[in-house]
N, C-alpha and C positions, 0 to 999 in steps of 0.2 A: 524545635522549629520545623523538623521534617514532617511532623504530623500536620502542621499548618499547610505546608505545600501539598501534602497528600490530599487534604480536604479541599484545597483550592482546585487542584487538577480534577479530582473526582467530581466535585460540585459543578465545575464548568462543563464537563462531558455529560453529566446527568441532566443538566439544565436543558441542553438541546434535545436529548432523548425524551425528557418529560414534556417539553413543548410539542414535540412531534406526536406523542401519545395523546396529549390533551387536545390537539387539533382534531383527532379522529374520535376520541372518547372524552368529552369535556367533564363528565361526571365520574371519571374513574377514581377509585379509591379502595382502601382495604379497611373495612370496619368504619369507625368514625373519622378516620384520617383520610382526607382527599389528597389526590396527587397535586392538585392546584395549590393546596396549603403548603405541602412539603416543598414544592417548587418555589413558591413565593418566599418562604421564610428559611429554607434550608439550602436549596441549590442556587438560586439567583444571587444571593449575597456573595457566595463563593465565586460565582462567575464574574461578578463585578470586581471583586478584590483581585482575582487572577488577572483580569485585564489591566488593572492599575499597576500590578507588579510587572506585567509584560511591558507596559509603557515605560516604567522606570528602568527596566533592563535594556530596552531599546535605546533610551537616551544615554545611558551609561556606555553602551557599546559604541554608539555613534561618536561620543566624545573621545573614547579611547582610540578609535580608529583615526580620528582627526589628529590627535596628539601624535600617534605613531607615524602618520603620513607627514606631519610637519617635521618630525625628527629625521625621517628618511630624506626628505627634500633638503633639509639643512646639511646633511652629510653626503649628499649625492655627488657623483663624479661628473664633471662637465664633459660631454662626449667630444667636444672640439678640442679643448685644451688638455684633456685627460688629467686634470687636477681636481682637487676637491673644490667644490663651489662654495664660496664664502658669501656671507651676507654683504650685499653692496648697497651703497646709499641710493636712495630713490633718484632715478634719472630717466631720461627718455630711452625708449627701447632702441631707437636708431643709434644713439651713442653707445649703448651696450653692444649692439651687433657690430658696430664699427671696430670696437676693441677686440672682439672675437675674430673678426675677419683679419685684422692686422696681425694678431697672434698666430693665426693659421698661416698667413702669408709668410711670416717670419720663420715658421717651422719648415715650410716647404722650401724656402730659400736656403735654409741651413742644410737641408738634405741634398740639394743640388750641387 
């Protein structure tokens, strides 16, 4: 599999180099093989496949980051109550904030 990734990486880089050379010398070639032919059938498919692999890796990384972020948020510590945050039933934000304010007030009253 490493040879495939080596081909994809080299082909992607050589595609852009070949396109630059072809811009300035469209008929460039060695013997009967033109650079345009090698680019079209050798380098360009590698460049296309490498971009597809890059998109798959990007999607996988984004999904892994989202999962890790959800796990961190699930196990996060509430800064006001200094306890682990637990999943709460859906309710209004006002009611949730009222509960936090009451808990903070109770803690302050207990300290005094």
